[in-house]
N, C-alpha and C positions, 0 to 999 in steps of 0.2 A: 632591873627597873627600880625606880624609887617608890613605886606604888604596886599594889596587888592587881592581878587580873581578875576581873569580876565576871563570873558566869552565873546564869540564873534560869530558872523555869518558874512558870506561874500556874498555880492550881486554884480551882474553885471548889468550895465545899457545898455539895448538893444537900437536898432535904434528907437523904438517908445517911448523911454524915460521911459520905465517901468523897475522896479527893479526885477531881477530874482535871487532867492537864489541859490547859488552854492552848489553842493554836495561835502562836504569835506571828504567823505569816500574814495575818490580816493587818498587822501593825507595821508591815514592811515600809520603810521610808520615813517612819515616825521617829523622832528623836526623844530621848529621855535624859534626865539629868542625874548623874552619879556624883555623890559626894565622897571624897577620899581624904583621909588624914595624912597630911604631909607637911613637913616644916621647910620653909624656904628662907634662905638668908640673903639671896641676891635678887637682882631685877626679875620680876615675874615674866617680862617679855621673853627672857631667855628660855623659858619653859613652855612657851606657847608657839607652836609651829606656824600659826596663822597671824602672828603679830608682825608689826612693822620691822622688828629686829631681824627677821628672816626674809621679809618680802618687800621692803621699801629701800630703794637705793639711797634715799636722802636720810635714812636713819644712821646717825654717826655713833660709833663706839670705838674704844681704844683698847688695844691689847696691853699686856703687862710690860711690853717694850716701848709703849708710847706711840705705836703705829695703828693705823686704821685696819679693821678686819673686813675682808670682802664678804659678800653674801654667800659665796660658795664655801668659804672657810667656816663661816658661822653655821651653815647647814650641816657641814661635815662634822663639826664639833658636837652639834645637837644629837646626831645619830650615833656617833662613836662613843659619846659619854653618857648615853641613855638619859638625856636631860628632860625627857617628857614626863609630865605628871598626869597625863591622860593616856588612855589606851589608843591603839590604832583606830582610825575612823571616828575620833573624838576631837572636840575643840574645847580648849580651856576658856571658860566664860567668866570666871571670877575666882577670887581667893580671899578667904576670911583670915586676916592676920591675927585676930584675937583667938579664934578657935582652931587655927592652923588647919583649915579645911579648904581643899580645892574643889571647885564645881566644874564638871565636865559635861558637855552636851554630846551625847553619843547616839549613833544609829542603833536601833534595837536589835538584839541578837535573836535570831529565829530558832537556832538549834544549839543545844548544849553539846559541846565537843567531847571526844574521849580525852581522858586525862593527859595522855602523852601527846595530844595534838595542841594542848594549850602552851603557846610559846610567844615570844616577842618577835614580831615580824618587822624587820627593818625596812623592807621594800614597801610594805603598806604604809609605814610611818612616813616614808619619803613622799608618798602621794599627797600628804597633808599640805605640803608646800605648794604655794601658787606657782604656776608655770609662767616664768618671766622670759620674754624674748627681748634681747637688747642688741639690736643690730647697730653696729658702728657706735656703741655707747651713747645713743641718742637719749636714753632714759635719764642720763645725768643732767641734761639741759633743764629739767624741771626742778633741779636742786639749787637754782640760782639764789633763792632766798636764804638758804643755809650758808652759801659762800659769802654773801654780803652782810652777814650778821656782824655787828661790831666786835663781839668777843672772839669770833673766828678770824677776823681780819688782824686784830692786834697781835695775835700769837702766830701768825702765818708768815714765815720767812719768805716763802715763794711769792707772796703778794708784793712784798717790798722789792724783791729782785725784778719781777715782771713789771711792776709799777715804774721802777727806775728806767727799764728798757723802753717802755712806752713813752715816758716823759722825754728821754733822750731822742727818741724817734721824732716826736712832735716838734722839739726844738730844732732838730736838723731839717725837718720838713719846712718849718717856718722860715729859717735862714735861707734855704734853697729858693723858696717861692719869692721872697721879698728882697734878696740880695744877690745870691749866686746865679739865679736863673738868667738874669740879664747879661751877666758876665759870660755865662756859658753860651748864650745866643750870639753874643759879639764874637767870641772865639770861633764858634762854628762858622759864622759868616766870613770871618777873616780867612780861615782855612779853606773854605769853599772858593772865595775870590782868588786866593793865591794859587790854588790848583787849577782854576779856570784860566788864570793868566799864564801859568806854565804850559798849559795845553794849547794856548792860542798866542804864541809869541808874535810880535810885530815885525 
């Protein structure tokens, strides 16, 4: 990981100057903020599992090959490359670029684990991602604003191809309705009358 694992216990100094360990179970469910020294050179969203980069279908990004990266591939890259700067069960809530410090909001730890139990748990890290159900890709319909942005349209070859097909279709539809429809009706009527005459000779 890019950051250390932080474990802690809290003690109180009583009147006899003895240390008494406090029971942190009363704080279960409470979140604390941990500050960690870490230097980031790229987009902070890539290090935050709850950001739109990993959870929003409309968040666009480009790979080194110039292609879009799917949410599934982004999440896999996050886990495989240990891109988190917060521990499991933590959310990145801020980053100070001047002091190079990340702020993480974490669930309080009740018990100090044994040294050999302290490890990076990828499965728990996966749970930080939002559960997204995308039946029949309907989630992409809400991205229409991204699709129709001027800068996206200008560099989109598919838009020009599809636009040409739609224009050609509309021209053909217009010609059919106002010119060829009547010709078609006349030909159908002629064929119908010819077949009727053939079936009923005088």
